N, C-alpha and C positions, 0 to 999 in steps of 0.2 A: 301808484296804480290802485285802482279800486275795480273789482269785478263783481258782476251781478247777473242773475239769471233773467229771463225774459221779463221786462218791466210791464208787459201787458197781461201777464198771468196773475191769478189771484194771490199766489204765494211767491214771493221774490226772496231769493237767498243772496246775501251780500257777503263778500270777503271783508277782511280788515284792510285798511290802507297799508300797502307794502311798497318798499323801494325796489327798484330794479337797477342793476348796474347799467352803465351806458350800453344800450343795446345797438346792435348793428341794424342797418335797414332791413336785412333779411329777418332778423329776430322780431323786429317791430311788425313785419308783415305776417309772420307765422304765429306770433303771440303764444309762446310756450306756456306762459302763465294762464292764459285762457283755457288751453287744453287741459292743464292740470286741475284747474278749478272745476271744469266740466266733469272730469273723472271723479273728483272729490264729491261733488253734488250727486253724481250718478250712484256712487257707492252709498251715500247717506240716504238717498230716497228710493233706491232700488231700480232706477232706470236712467241710464246714461243717454240712450238714444232720444233724440228730439229735444234735448236740453240745450237751449241757446244761451250762450254766455257773451256778455259784452264787458270789455275792460276799458276804462278811461284813465288818462293821465290826470291826476289831481294835484292841487297845490298845497293842501293842508291835511293834517291828521283829522280835522273836523269833517272832512268830506264824507266819511262813512255815516256819521250822525246826520249830516245834512241830507244825504240821499235817502236814508231810512225815514227821516221825518217827512220828506216830500212824498215818498211812496205811501206812507201811512195816511197822509192827508188825502191821497187819491183813492183810499179805501183798500189798499193792499195789506195782506199779512206779510210782515217782513221778518225774516230769520237772519240774524246777524251771526254768521258762522265763526268768525274769528280766524278764518283760514288766511294764511299768507303764503306767498310763493317762496319755496325753499331755495330755488335756483337763483334768486335775486341778489 
C-alpha cells in the first residue's frame, strides 16, 4: 500500500510503501491504514480536519519514488514521511 494526501494540494505527503496482511472486505472498505495516516499527518502539520488521504495498492517498492517523481513533475512539493502502517 501507498498512502498520500490530496494530490491537488501544493504540498503532498507520502507514506512509505507498506504491506498489509490479507485484509477482510470490511477492512478494505474501512481502510484503517488511511485513518492512521490521516492522524499522523494531522499531528505533524497541526490540522487533521480537512486532510484527505488516498491509499493505493501498489506492486513494487519503487511505487513511492514513482509517485513522488510524478507529483514533482506536476509542480507539487512532496514530503516523503517514511510512515508505515503498524497494524499491517
